[in-house]
C-alpha positions as CSV (number, residue, x, y, z in Angstrom):
1,X,19.6,31.3,80.7
2,X,16.2,30.0,80.5
3,X,14.1,29.8,83.7
4,X,11.5,27.0,83.6
5,X,8.3,27.2,85.4
6,X,9.5,23.9,87.1
7,X,13.0,22.3,87.2
8,X,12.6,18.8,88.7
9,X,16.2,18.0,87.5
10,X,17.5,20.3,90.2
11,X,15.6,18.5,92.9
12,X,16.6,15.1,91.7
13,X,20.3,15.9,91.9
14,X,20.0,16.3,95.8
15,X,18.3,13.0,96.1
16,X,19.6,11.0,93.3
17,X,21.7,8.5,95.3
18,X,18.9,7.7,97.8
19,X,16.3,7.1,95.1
20,X,18.6,4.8,93.1
21,X,19.3,2.8,96.3
22,X,15.6,2.3,97.3
23,X,14.3,1.7,93.6
24,X,17.2,-0.9,93.3
25,X,15.7,-2.5,96.3
26,X,12.3,-2.7,94.9
27,X,13.9,-4.4,91.6
28,X,15.8,-6.9,93.7
29,X,12.7,-7.8,95.9
30,X,10.5,-8.1,92.8
31,X,7.7,-7.0,95.0
32,X,6.0,-4.2,93.0
33,X,2.4,-4.3,94.5
34,X,1.7,-2.8,97.9
35,X,4.1,-4.4,100.6
36,X,6.7,-2.9,103.0
37,X,7.6,0.2,100.8
38,X,3.9,1.2,100.7
39,X,3.2,0.5,104.5
40,X,6.2,2.6,105.4
41,X,5.3,5.5,103.4
42,X,1.7,5.5,104.6
43,X,2.8,5.5,108.3
44,X,5.2,8.4,107.8
45,X,2.8,10.4,105.5
46,X,-0.1,10.0,108.1
47,X,2.4,11.3,110.7
48,X,3.4,14.2,108.5
49,X,-0.2,15.2,107.7
50,X,-1.2,14.7,111.6
51,X,-3.8,12.2,110.6
52,X,-4.7,8.8,112.0
53,X,-4.7,7.0,108.7
54,X,-3.0,7.4,105.2
55,X,-4.0,5.3,102.3
56,X,-1.7,5.5,99.3
57,X,-3.3,5.3,95.9
58,X,-2.8,5.3,92.0
59,X,-3.3,9.0,91.5
60,X,-4.9,12.1,93.0
61,X,-7.9,11.6,90.7
62,X,-8.4,8.3,92.3
63,X,-8.1,9.7,95.6
64,X,-11.0,11.8,94.9
65,X,-12.9,9.1,93.4
66,X,-12.5,6.5,96.2
67,X,-13.3,9.3,98.8
68,X,-16.7,9.9,97.2
69,X,-17.3,6.3,96.6
70,X,-16.9,5.3,100.4
71,X,-19.2,8.1,101.2
72,X,-21.9,6.4,99.0
73,X,-22.1,9.2,96.3
74,X,-23.8,7.8,93.2
75,X,-26.5,8.5,90.6
76,X,-28.5,11.4,91.1
77,X,-26.6,12.8,94.1
78,X,-25.2,16.2,94.1
79,X,-21.8,17.3,95.3
80,X,-20.8,21.0,95.7
81,X,-17.7,21.9,94.2
82,X,-16.0,25.2,93.2
83,X,-16.4,26.5,89.8
84,X,-12.6,27.2,89.4
85,X,-10.3,24.3,89.8
86,X,-8.5,21.4,88.0
87,X,-10.9,19.2,86.1
88,X,-10.7,16.1,88.3
89,X,-12.7,17.9,91.1
90,X,-15.8,17.8,89.0
91,X,-15.0,15.0,86.7
92,X,-15.0,12.2,89.5
93,X,-18.6,13.5,90.4
94,X,-19.8,13.0,87.0
95,X,-18.0,9.5,86.7
96,X,-20.2,8.2,89.6
97,X,-23.5,9.5,88.0
98,X,-23.7,12.4,90.3
99,X,-24.0,16.1,89.6
100,X,-21.4,18.7,90.3
101,X,-23.0,21.8,91.8
102,X,-20.7,24.7,91.0
103,X,-20.0,27.3,93.5
104,X,-18.2,30.6,92.9
105,X,-14.8,31.4,94.4
106,X,-13.3,34.3,96.6
107,X,-10.9,36.1,94.4
108,X,-8.5,36.7,97.1
109,X,-7.4,33.0,97.8
110,X,-9.0,31.4,94.7
111,X,-11.1,28.9,97.0
112,X,-14.7,28.2,97.3
113,X,-16.6,31.1,98.8
114,X,-18.4,29.6,101.7
115,X,-20.9,32.5,101.9
116,X,-22.4,31.0,98.5
117,X,-22.5,27.4,99.6
118,X,-25.6,27.1,101.8
119,X,-28.0,28.4,99.1
120,X,-26.8,25.4,97.0
121,X,-27.6,22.7,99.3
122,X,-30.7,20.6,98.5
123,X,-32.0,17.2,99.8
124,X,-29.9,15.5,97.2
125,X,-26.4,17.1,98.5
126,X,-24.3,14.3,99.4
127,X,-21.0,16.0,100.0
128,X,-19.2,19.3,99.9
129,X,-15.8,19.2,98.2
130,X,-13.6,22.5,98.8
131,X,-10.3,22.7,97.0
132,X,-7.2,24.1,98.8
133,X,-6.0,25.8,95.3
134,X,-2.5,26.6,94.7
135,X,-1.6,25.7,98.2
136,X,-3.6,27.5,100.6
137,X,-6.3,26.0,102.6
138,X,-10.0,27.0,101.9
139,X,-11.9,28.7,104.8
140,X,-12.8,25.5,106.6
141,X,-14.3,26.6,109.8
142,X,-17.1,28.2,107.8
143,X,-17.4,25.4,105.4
144,X,-17.5,22.6,108.2
145,X,-20.0,24.6,110.3
146,X,-22.5,24.6,107.2
147,X,-21.7,21.0,106.5
148,X,-22.4,20.1,110.2
149,X,-25.7,22.1,110.2
150,X,-27.0,20.1,107.2
151,X,-25.2,16.7,108.1
152,X,-23.1,16.7,105.1
153,X,-19.8,15.2,104.8
154,X,-16.7,17.3,103.6
155,X,-14.1,16.1,101.4
156,X,-11.0,18.0,101.0
157,X,-9.3,18.2,97.6
158,X,-6.0,18.8,98.9
159,X,-4.0,17.8,95.7
160,X,-2.0,21.0,95.7
161,X,-1.8,21.6,99.4
162,X,0.3,18.9,101.1
163,X,1.7,20.6,104.2
164,X,-0.6,23.5,104.1
165,X,-1.8,24.5,107.6
166,X,-5.1,26.0,108.7
167,X,-5.4,27.2,112.4
168,X,-2.4,24.9,113.2
169,X,-4.1,21.8,111.5
170,X,-2.8,20.1,108.4
171,X,-4.6,19.9,105.2
172,X,-6.3,16.5,104.8
173,X,-7.4,16.6,108.5
174,X,-10.1,19.1,108.2
175,X,-12.9,17.1,106.7
176,X,-14.1,13.6,106.7
177,X,-11.3,12.7,104.1
178,X,-8.7,14.4,102.8
179,X,-7.3,13.7,99.1
180,X,-3.8,14.3,97.6
181,X,-2.1,14.1,94.4
182,X,1.5,13.3,94.0
183,X,1.7,14.1,90.3
184,X,5.4,15.0,89.6
185,X,4.7,18.8,89.6
186,X,3.3,18.7,93.0
187,X,5.4,19.9,96.1
188,X,5.6,16.1,96.8
189,X,5.8,14.5,93.6
190,X,6.1,10.9,92.5
191,X,8.1,9.7,89.5
192,X,4.7,9.2,87.7
193,X,1.1,9.2,89.0
194,X,0.3,8.5,92.5
195,X,-2.0,9.9,95.4
196,X,-3.3,9.4,98.7
197,X,-6.2,9.9,101.2
198,X,-6.2,10.6,104.8
199,X,-8.8,10.3,107.6
200,X,-9.1,10.0,111.4
201,X,-12.2,7.8,111.1
202,X,-11.4,4.3,111.7
203,X,-14.5,2.8,109.8
204,X,-13.8,5.0,106.8
205,X,-10.2,4.0,106.7
206,X,-10.9,0.2,106.8
207,X,-13.4,1.0,103.9
208,X,-10.7,3.0,101.9
209,X,-8.1,0.1,102.2
210,X,-10.9,-2.2,100.9
211,X,-12.1,-0.1,98.1
212,X,-8.4,0.2,96.9
213,X,-8.3,-3.4,96.0
214,X,-11.7,-4.0,94.5
215,X,-13.6,-4.1,97.9
216,X,-11.5,-7.2,98.9
217,X,-10.8,-8.6,102.4
218,X,-9.5,-11.2,102.7
219,X,-8.2,-12.1,99.3
220,X,-11.0,-13.0,96.8
221,X,-13.7,-12.1,99.4
222,X,-15.3,-8.7,98.0
223,X,-17.5,-6.8,100.3
224,X,-17.9,-3.7,97.9
225,X,-17.4,-2.9,94.2
226,X,-14.1,-0.8,94.7
227,X,-11.4,-0.4,92.1
228,X,-7.8,-1.1,91.3
229,X,-6.5,2.0,93.0
230,X,-3.1,0.6,94.3
231,X,0.0,2.6,94.3
232,X,3.1,1.0,92.8
233,X,5.8,0.1,95.5
234,X,8.2,1.9,93.2
235,X,6.3,5.3,93.6
236,X,5.9,4.6,97.3
237,X,9.6,4.1,97.8
238,X,10.5,7.3,95.9
239,X,7.9,9.3,98.0
240,X,9.3,7.9,101.0
241,X,12.6,9.2,100.1
242,X,11.3,12.7,99.2
243,X,9.2,13.1,102.3
244,X,11.8,14.2,104.9
245,X,12.8,16.9,102.4
246,X,9.5,18.3,101.9
247,X,9.6,20.8,104.7
248,X,12.9,22.4,103.6
249,X,11.5,22.5,100.1
250,X,8.2,24.1,101.3
251,X,10.3,26.7,103.2
252,X,12.2,27.4,100.0
253,X,8.9,28.2,98.2
254,X,7.8,30.4,101.0
255,X,11.1,32.1,101.0
256,X,10.7,32.8,97.3
257,X,7.2,34.1,97.6
258,X,8.5,36.7,100.1
259,X,11.3,37.7,97.7
260,X,8.8,38.2,95.0
261,X,6.7,40.5,97.2
262,X,9.7,42.6,97.8
263,X,10.9,42.5,94.2
264,X,7.5,43.6,92.9
265,X,7.2,46.2,95.6
266,X,10.6,47.5,94.2
267,X,9.2,47.4,90.6
268,X,6.3,49.5,91.6
269,X,3.6,47.3,90.0
270,X,1.0,48.1,92.5
271,X,-2.7,47.9,91.0
272,X,-1.4,46.2,88.0
273,X,-0.1,43.1,89.3
274,X,-2.0,41.4,92.3
275,X,0.1,39.0,94.4
276,X,-1.1,35.9,96.2
277,X,-2.1,36.7,99.7
278,X,-1.4,34.4,102.6
279,X,-4.6,34.6,104.7
280,X,-4.4,34.8,108.7
281,X,-4.3,31.4,110.3
282,X,-3.1,29.8,107.1
283,X,0.3,28.5,106.0
284,X,0.4,28.8,102.2
285,X,2.7,26.2,100.5
286,X,2.8,27.8,96.9
287,X,2.4,24.7,95.0
288,X,1.9,27.4,92.2
289,X,2.6,31.1,92.6
290,X,-0.4,32.9,90.9
291,X,-0.3,36.6,89.9
292,X,-3.2,38.3,88.7
293,X,-3.6,41.3,86.0
294,X,-6.8,43.0,86.9
295,X,-6.6,45.0,83.7
296,X,-7.8,41.8,81.9
297,X,-7.1,38.8,79.7
298,X,-5.5,41.0,77.0
299,X,-2.7,42.2,79.5
300,X,-2.4,38.6,81.0
301,X,-1.8,37.3,77.6
302,X,0.7,40.0,76.6
303,X,2.9,39.3,79.7
304,X,2.5,35.4,79.0
305,X,3.8,35.7,75.5
306,X,6.6,38.1,76.6
307,X,7.7,36.0,79.2
308,X,7.8,32.9,77.0
309,X,9.8,34.9,74.3
310,X,12.5,35.6,77.1
311,X,12.6,31.7,78.0
312,X,10.6,32.2,81.2
313,X,8.4,29.5,81.9
314,X,4.6,30.4,82.8
315,X,1.2,29.0,82.5
316,X,-2.4,29.7,82.9
317,X,-4.1,27.5,85.7
318,X,-6.9,27.4,84.4
319,X,-8.2,29.2,81.2
320,X,-11.7,28.0,81.7
321,X,-14.1,27.6,84.6
322,X,-15.3,24.2,85.3
323,X,-18.8,25.3,84.4
324,X,-17.5,26.5,81.1
325,X,-16.0,23.2,79.9
326,X,-17.7,21.6,77.0
327,X,-18.4,18.2,78.6
328,X,-20.3,20.1,81.6
329,X,-22.6,22.3,79.4
330,X,-25.7,20.1,80.1
331,X,-24.9,20.1,83.8
332,X,-27.7,22.0,85.9
333,X,-26.4,25.6,86.6
334,X,-23.5,25.4,84.3
335,X,-24.6,28.3,82.2
336,X,-25.0,30.5,85.3
337,X,-22.5,33.5,85.9
338,X,-19.6,32.7,88.2
339,X,-18.0,36.1,88.1
340,X,-15.1,35.4,90.4
341,X,-14.1,32.3,88.8
342,X,-14.4,33.8,85.2
343,X,-12.0,36.7,86.4
344,X,-9.5,34.2,87.7
345,X,-9.6,32.3,84.4
346,X,-9.1,35.5,82.4
347,X,-6.5,37.3,84.5
348,X,-4.2,34.9,86.4
349,X,-0.8,33.5,85.5
350,X,1.6,31.1,87.3
351,X,5.4,32.1,87.3
352,X,8.2,30.0,88.6
353,X,8.3,29.5,92.3
354,X,10.4,26.3,93.0
355,X,12.7,26.3,95.9
356,X,16.0,25.9,93.9
357,X,15.5,29.3,92.3
358,X,17.9,32.1,93.1
359,X,17.1,35.7,94.0
360,X,18.6,37.0,90.7
361,X,16.3,34.6,88.7
362,X,13.4,35.9,90.5
363,X,14.5,39.5,89.9
364,X,14.6,38.7,86.1
365,X,11.1,37.2,86.2
366,X,9.8,40.4,87.9
367,X,11.8,42.6,85.6
368,X,10.4,41.0,82.4
369,X,6.9,41.2,83.7
370,X,7.5,44.8,84.3
371,X,8.7,45.3,80.7
372,X,5.7,43.6,79.4
373,X,3.4,45.8,81.3
């Protein structure tokens, strides 16, 4: 039987009745914009993240955008971002007329390398935006120390890291603002686009709430030029149903990650397949399970094609560094070398990790990777 990279139908089967009940409540109420469903989700999501405030939004991209907007990032400002991430990390910076300053990553956890950040800071640096890529937090102690030294706010791109921990604290509470995506493929996924931001700062929270509705408070009185960043009540209702299940789903992913470690060890792939490493003091939530083939792109691509031929889902996240994207070719510094980011783009592959997978399916994935090698 095929093994997809992600099987959302398996998850939906376990919550179907409850989802249908709450969505019917929204239909019957005919209240689709903000309201109680959104308030309930925001309250419980803030509690889950151990944050004082959560503001639910229209997408993960809008979560990053609104975070930079309330911090005053604008034309000519600079935001330090990793050179290897999903496009939105740098795209939102450019949309505000600011400049993404690319920083190379650490090849162990695929997160921004704090040892390279300080050299990139200039008088125009308005924010540092680490990404907790693939579900493991960036080294926030080092990043926050640099940011505090220079008086620069930190925005966490936690789009892939809901529920991840760093030294006992949750992703989204480790900077001034945390940004989340609830795209359907995320560990906590909506039935469409949705996102959120979290903060412990009361003043920032009020601005975020205002910016979500065109900078408006009260109705038709506008303090800022914000945007239409509202989450749909339907999406909030679905997310509120899913939220109590998130911990068990996360533990399923972590269990499968440990099984992969055992199975790859049995397959004797040492040196040919580099597995994700959970670093000390961090809780990895494995939004993606990323394996790396240090022999290079040709080997990675051979494995990819073989797995697909066997009906096993896999995907390259991400085939280009941000600096190599055509739309950023004129960004200052984009033509520099980002050695670790380039290696990650050339050598990594995502394989199935979702919690409903069984051991025999994981074993088949490992067996076929070994055959391809």
